[in-house]
C-alpha positions as CSV (number, residue, x, y, z in Angstrom):
1,S,-5.1,-2.3,8.8
2,T,-4.4,1.2,10.2
3,R,-7.4,2.8,8.6
4,T,-10.1,0.7,10.3
5,T,-8.7,0.1,13.7
6,G,-5.4,2.0,13.8
7,M,-3.5,-1.3,14.5
8,F,-0.5,-2.5,12.6
9,S,1.9,-5.4,13.0
10,V,5.7,-5.8,12.5
11,G,7.9,-8.9,12.3
12,T,11.2,-8.9,14.2
13,K,14.1,-11.2,14.8
14,E,12.3,-12.3,18.0
15,G,8.7,-12.5,16.9
16,F,6.0,-10.0,16.2
17,K,4.6,-6.8,17.7
18,I,1.2,-5.1,17.3
19,F,1.0,-1.4,17.8
20,D,-1.8,1.2,18.0
21,A,-0.8,3.8,15.4
22,R,-3.0,6.4,17.0
23,T,-1.3,6.3,20.4
24,G,2.0,4.5,19.8
25,R,0.9,1.9,22.4
26,L,2.5,-1.6,22.1
27,C,-0.5,-3.9,22.3
28,N,1.1,-7.3,21.8
29,D,4.8,-8.3,22.0
30,N,5.0,-12.0,21.1
31,K,8.4,-13.7,21.1
32,L,7.7,-16.7,18.9
33,G,11.0,-16.6,17.0
34,G,12.2,-14.7,13.9
35,L,9.6,-13.8,11.4
36,N,9.8,-12.7,7.8
37,V,6.1,-12.1,7.1
38,V,3.5,-10.9,9.5
39,E,0.0,-10.0,8.3
40,L,-2.7,-8.7,10.6
41,W,-6.4,-8.8,9.7
42,F,-8.3,-6.1,11.5
43,A,-11.7,-7.8,11.6
44,T,-10.4,-10.8,13.6
45,N,-7.8,-11.8,16.1
46,L,-5.9,-13.7,13.5
47,I,-2.4,-13.0,12.5
48,A,-0.5,-14.8,9.6
49,M,3.1,-15.5,10.3
50,V,6.0,-16.9,8.3
51,G,9.3,-17.6,9.9
52,T,12.9,-16.8,8.9
53,G,14.0,-20.5,9.2
54,E,16.3,-19.9,12.2
55,Q,14.2,-22.3,14.2
56,P,12.8,-25.6,12.9
57,S,9.2,-24.6,13.8
58,R,9.5,-21.3,12.0
59,S,10.3,-22.5,8.5
60,P,10.0,-19.9,5.7
61,R,7.8,-22.5,3.9
62,R,5.3,-22.8,6.7
63,L,2.4,-20.4,7.2
64,C,1.0,-20.2,10.7
65,L,-2.4,-18.7,11.4
66,F,-2.2,-17.5,15.0
67,N,-4.9,-16.3,17.3
68,T,-3.5,-13.3,19.3
69,I,-6.2,-13.7,22.0
70,T,-5.8,-17.4,22.8
71,G,-2.2,-17.5,21.9
72,A,-2.8,-20.7,19.9
73,S,-2.2,-21.7,16.3
74,K,-5.4,-22.1,14.3
75,K,-3.8,-23.8,11.3
76,D,-0.4,-24.5,9.8
77,L,0.0,-24.6,6.0
78,N,3.1,-26.0,4.4
79,F,4.5,-25.2,0.9
80,R,7.3,-26.4,-1.3
81,S,9.1,-23.1,-1.5
82,T,9.5,-19.9,0.5
83,I,6.4,-17.9,1.3
84,L,7.0,-14.3,0.1
85,A,3.7,-12.6,0.9
86,V,0.4,-13.3,2.6
87,R,-2.9,-11.3,2.4
88,F,-6.3,-12.1,3.8
89,S,-9.9,-10.9,4.2
90,R,-12.9,-12.2,6.1
91,T,-13.3,-15.0,3.6
92,R,-10.1,-15.4,1.6
93,L,-6.4,-16.2,2.2
94,I,-3.8,-15.3,-0.4
95,V,-0.4,-16.9,-0.3
96,V,2.3,-15.7,-2.8
97,L,5.3,-17.9,-3.7
98,Q,8.0,-17.2,-6.2
99,D,6.2,-19.0,-9.1
100,K,2.7,-19.7,-7.7
101,T,-0.1,-17.8,-6.0
102,F,-2.7,-19.7,-3.9
103,I,-6.3,-18.5,-3.1
104,Y,-7.8,-20.2,-0.1
105,D,-11.1,-20.2,1.6
106,L,-10.0,-18.7,5.0
107,N,-12.5,-20.6,7.1
108,S,-12.0,-24.1,5.8
109,T,-8.4,-23.4,4.5
110,R,-9.4,-25.2,1.3
111,I,-7.5,-24.3,-1.9
112,L,-9.9,-22.5,-4.3
113,E,-7.3,-21.6,-7.0
114,E,-3.7,-22.4,-7.6
115,I,-2.2,-19.9,-10.1
116,D,1.0,-20.6,-12.0
117,T,2.6,-17.1,-12.2
118,V,5.6,-15.5,-13.8
119,H,8.8,-15.4,-11.7
120,N,7.9,-13.1,-8.8
121,P,10.9,-13.2,-6.4
122,K,9.7,-10.2,-4.4
123,G,6.2,-11.7,-3.8
124,L,4.6,-8.6,-5.4
125,C,0.9,-8.4,-5.2
126,A,-2.0,-6.1,-4.4
127,F,-5.2,-7.1,-2.5
128,A,-8.5,-5.3,-1.8
129,P,-9.9,-7.2,1.2
130,N,-12.8,-4.7,1.7
131,S,-14.0,-4.8,-2.0
132,E,-17.0,-6.8,-2.9
133,W,-15.0,-9.2,-5.1
134,C,-11.8,-9.2,-3.0
135,Y,-9.7,-8.1,-6.0
136,L,-6.2,-9.5,-6.3
137,A,-3.4,-8.3,-8.6
138,I,-0.2,-10.1,-9.4
139,P,2.5,-9.5,-12.1
140,A,1.8,-10.8,-15.6
141,S,5.3,-10.4,-17.0
142,T,8.9,-10.3,-16.1
143,S,9.9,-8.0,-18.9
144,K,7.1,-5.3,-18.8
145,G,4.8,-3.7,-16.2
146,S,1.7,-5.8,-16.7
147,A,-0.7,-7.0,-14.0
148,L,-3.3,-9.8,-13.9
149,V,-6.4,-8.9,-11.9
150,Y,-8.5,-11.6,-10.3
151,K,-11.8,-11.7,-8.3
152,A,-10.5,-13.8,-5.4
153,S,-14.1,-14.2,-4.3
154,E,-15.0,-16.4,-7.3
155,P,-12.1,-16.9,-8.1
156,E,-11.7,-15.8,-11.7
157,L,-9.3,-13.8,-13.9
158,I,-11.1,-10.6,-15.0
159,C,-8.4,-8.6,-16.9
160,Q,-4.8,-7.8,-17.7
161,I,-3.6,-4.2,-17.2
162,D,-0.6,-3.2,-19.2
163,A,0.7,-0.3,-17.2
164,H,4.4,0.3,-17.9
165,E,7.3,-0.7,-20.2
166,S,9.5,-1.8,-17.3
167,P,8.6,-4.6,-14.8
168,L,6.3,-3.7,-11.9
169,A,7.8,-2.6,-8.5
170,A,4.7,-1.7,-6.6
171,M,0.9,-1.9,-6.8
172,A,-2.1,-0.9,-4.6
173,F,-5.9,-1.0,-4.8
174,S,-8.2,1.7,-3.6
175,S,-10.4,0.9,-0.7
176,N,-13.2,-0.5,-2.7
177,G,-11.0,-2.1,-5.4
178,M,-12.2,0.3,-8.1
179,Y,-8.8,1.7,-8.8
180,L,-5.3,0.1,-9.1
181,A,-2.2,2.2,-8.8
182,T,1.1,0.9,-10.3
183,A,4.7,1.8,-10.5
184,S,7.5,0.2,-12.5
185,E,11.1,-0.6,-11.5
186,K,12.1,2.7,-13.2
187,G,9.8,4.6,-10.8
188,T,9.5,7.8,-12.7
189,M,5.7,7.5,-13.4
190,I,2.9,6.3,-11.2
191,R,-0.3,5.3,-13.0
192,V,-3.9,4.7,-11.9
193,Y,-6.3,2.4,-13.6
194,I,-10.0,1.8,-13.4
195,V,-10.1,-1.9,-12.8
196,A,-13.6,-2.7,-14.2
197,Q,-12.6,-1.2,-17.6
198,A,-8.8,-1.8,-17.4
199,T,-8.4,1.8,-18.6
200,K,-6.0,4.4,-17.3
201,S,-7.5,7.3,-15.4
202,H,-4.3,9.2,-14.2
203,S,-0.6,9.4,-14.8
204,F,1.7,11.1,-12.3
205,R,5.3,12.0,-12.7
206,R,7.2,11.2,-9.5
207,G,10.5,12.6,-10.9
208,A,12.9,12.6,-13.8
209,Y,15.5,10.2,-12.3
210,P,14.8,6.6,-11.6
211,S,13.9,5.6,-8.0
212,T,12.3,2.5,-6.6
213,I,8.8,2.9,-5.3
214,Y,8.5,1.0,-2.1
215,S,4.9,1.6,-1.2
216,L,1.6,3.1,-2.6
217,S,-1.5,4.0,-0.8
218,F,-4.8,5.7,-1.7
219,G,-6.8,7.8,0.6
220,P,-9.5,5.8,2.5
221,C,-12.5,7.3,0.7
222,I,-14.8,4.4,0.0
223,D,-16.2,5.8,-3.3
224,R,-13.6,7.7,-5.3
225,P,-10.2,8.2,-3.7
226,D,-9.0,11.8,-3.6
227,V,-5.3,11.2,-2.7
228,L,-2.5,8.8,-3.7
229,A,0.7,8.7,-1.8
230,A,4.0,6.9,-2.4
231,T,7.4,6.4,-0.7
232,S,10.6,5.8,-2.7
233,S,14.2,4.7,-2.3
234,S,15.3,8.3,-2.4
235,G,13.8,8.6,1.1
236,S,11.0,10.8,0.0
237,L,7.2,10.8,0.4
238,H,5.1,11.9,-2.6
239,M,1.5,12.9,-2.6
240,F,-0.8,13.4,-5.6
241,F,-4.4,14.7,-5.9
242,L,-6.7,12.7,-8.2
243,D,-9.1,15.6,-8.6
244,A,-8.1,17.2,-11.9
245,A,-10.0,20.5,-11.1
246,R,-7.9,20.8,-7.9
247,N,-4.8,20.6,-10.0
248,G,-5.7,23.9,-11.8
249,R,-7.2,22.4,-14.9
250,N,-10.0,24.2,-16.6
251,Q,-13.0,22.6,-18.2
252,T,-11.4,22.7,-21.7
253,N,-8.5,20.5,-20.4
254,K,-10.9,18.0,-18.9
255,L,-13.1,17.9,-22.0
256,L,-10.0,17.4,-24.1
257,G,-8.9,14.6,-21.9
258,S,-12.2,12.8,-22.4
259,I,-12.1,13.2,-26.2
260,I,-8.4,12.4,-26.9
261,P,-7.1,9.3,-25.2
262,G,-3.9,9.9,-23.3
263,S,-4.1,13.7,-23.4
264,K,-5.2,14.0,-19.8
265,A,-2.4,11.6,-18.8
266,I,0.0,13.9,-20.5
267,S,-1.3,17.1,-18.8
268,D,-1.3,15.3,-15.4
269,A,2.3,14.2,-15.9
270,L,3.5,17.7,-16.8
271,D,1.6,19.6,-14.2
272,P,3.7,20.2,-11.1
273,A,0.8,21.5,-9.0
274,N,-0.5,18.0,-8.3
275,H,2.7,16.8,-6.7
276,H,3.7,17.4,-3.1
277,V,7.0,16.0,-1.7
278,I,8.4,15.5,1.8
279,H,12.1,14.8,1.6
280,N,14.2,12.7,4.0
281,I,11.4,10.7,5.7
282,A,13.9,7.9,5.8
283,P,17.5,7.2,4.9
284,A,18.0,6.6,1.2
285,E,17.5,2.9,0.2
286,T,15.7,2.2,3.4
287,K,12.5,0.3,2.6
288,S,9.2,1.8,3.9
289,C,5.5,1.2,4.0
290,L,2.8,3.9,4.2
291,A,-0.9,4.3,4.6
292,V,-3.0,7.4,4.0
293,H,-4.9,7.4,7.3
294,S,-7.3,10.2,6.6
295,V,-8.2,13.1,4.3
296,E,-10.2,16.0,5.8
297,Y,-11.6,19.0,4.1
298,S,-12.2,22.4,5.8
299,Q,-15.8,23.4,6.3
300,N,-15.5,26.7,4.3
301,S,-17.6,27.1,1.2
302,S,-14.7,27.5,-1.2
303,K,-14.7,25.4,-4.3
304,F,-11.3,24.2,-3.3
305,P,-11.3,23.9,0.5
306,D,-8.1,23.4,2.5
307,V,-7.2,19.7,2.8
308,R,-5.5,18.0,5.8
309,T,-4.0,14.6,4.9
310,V,-2.6,12.3,7.6
311,V,-0.1,9.7,6.5
312,Y,1.5,6.9,8.5
313,V,4.9,5.6,7.5
314,V,6.8,2.6,8.9
315,T,10.4,2.3,7.9
316,H,12.5,-0.9,7.9
317,D,15.1,0.7,10.2
318,G,12.4,0.4,12.9
319,Y,10.5,3.7,13.1
320,F,6.9,4.8,12.9
321,R,6.1,8.4,11.8
322,E,2.9,10.3,11.4
323,Y,2.9,13.3,9.0
324,T,0.2,15.8,8.5
325,I,0.2,17.5,5.1
326,G,-1.8,20.7,4.8
327,T,-2.8,21.8,1.3
328,T,-4.4,25.2,0.7
329,K,-7.0,26.1,-2.0
330,S,-4.1,27.5,-4.1
331,N,-2.5,24.1,-3.8
332,E,0.4,25.2,-1.6
333,S,1.5,22.7,0.9
334,S,3.2,22.5,4.3
335,W,3.8,19.5,6.5
336,V,4.3,18.6,10.2
337,L,5.9,15.5,11.7
338,E,3.3,14.9,14.4
339,R,4.7,11.8,16.0
340,E,7.6,9.5,15.9
341,F,8.4,6.4,17.9
342,S,10.8,3.4,17.7
343,L,9.3,0.0,16.9
344,L,12.2,-1.8,18.5
345,D,12.5,-0.2,21.9
346,T,9.0,1.4,21.9
347,G,10.5,4.6,23.1
348,Y,7.8,7.2,22.3
349,T,8.6,10.8,21.3
350,Q,6.2,13.5,20.5
351,K,7.1,15.9,17.7
352,Q,5.4,19.3,17.8
353,N,5.4,22.5,15.8
354,E,7.8,21.2,13.2
355,H,6.2,23.1,10.2
356,H,7.8,22.8,6.8
357,H,6.8,24.1,3.4
358,V,6.7,21.4,0.7
359,D,9.1,22.0,-2.1
């Protein structure tokens, strides 16, 4: 979790590495064999690993909970099919297979719930480990963009959110689990839902042409997130503000949105002021994962203070990049590539004074 400790993990053909995103320091380089899935939980020394199958001890059907301090395995869990995703919190462990999702008690590794799911070959899921209920979202359909939301703490199914006409490609919860962002395989629209009510709060148009959304991330604000960011297969980073007032709307528009269902979504989608883009953060079709690290407001007394947003991006071609996006009170943006380093050779390079205006 880069927000809480600044640490993140990556799996390689040789094992896993743990980096400090704030400094670029390589904190742990463990050559245990090729790994497909590596999940780090910031509150503990635990890391969850799933192998590529190149070694007998690193089967893609075996989950190993590994203590990075002692260098010993805490527990191995074996499954009947390939493990596609793993998530965990202080109390829960989530394991996603192609047709099943398991909810475990992390401490006892006892199965609390075994969910038969729709075909989910990418292991798509969203998890809010810091939320009171440890919200979990998984696809509900293979033909449309619907998600089932569970309280993993109980565990129990609480709602179904029908977000898109096309199947889901990406999902992410806000820090406290109050909001769920979704994108379909079409990728032209990104939508935000209030989980407790299963109602849509925002719709953002990413672009007119289809593009796969690889990653979604809300700002780290515990209460109501102010920023949502996304990376796409076009190699671009997209940033949206969730504050309608900041997007230039007057009170009439906001009032209209509360009276007429969907009207706010329409105005959001058509308003270009709420969309900021950085092109070419990665080669096209190169998968990426991002996290909005921080959102800071200037100390002036303006109704719309300047905003400084720091975003971390990790790309599957082996790079970490830190961007700072500055947004003025008139909603004009510029960005700086602050730092860039290779995750494979850990060659660190500092980028300075590369200021660009966002299109």
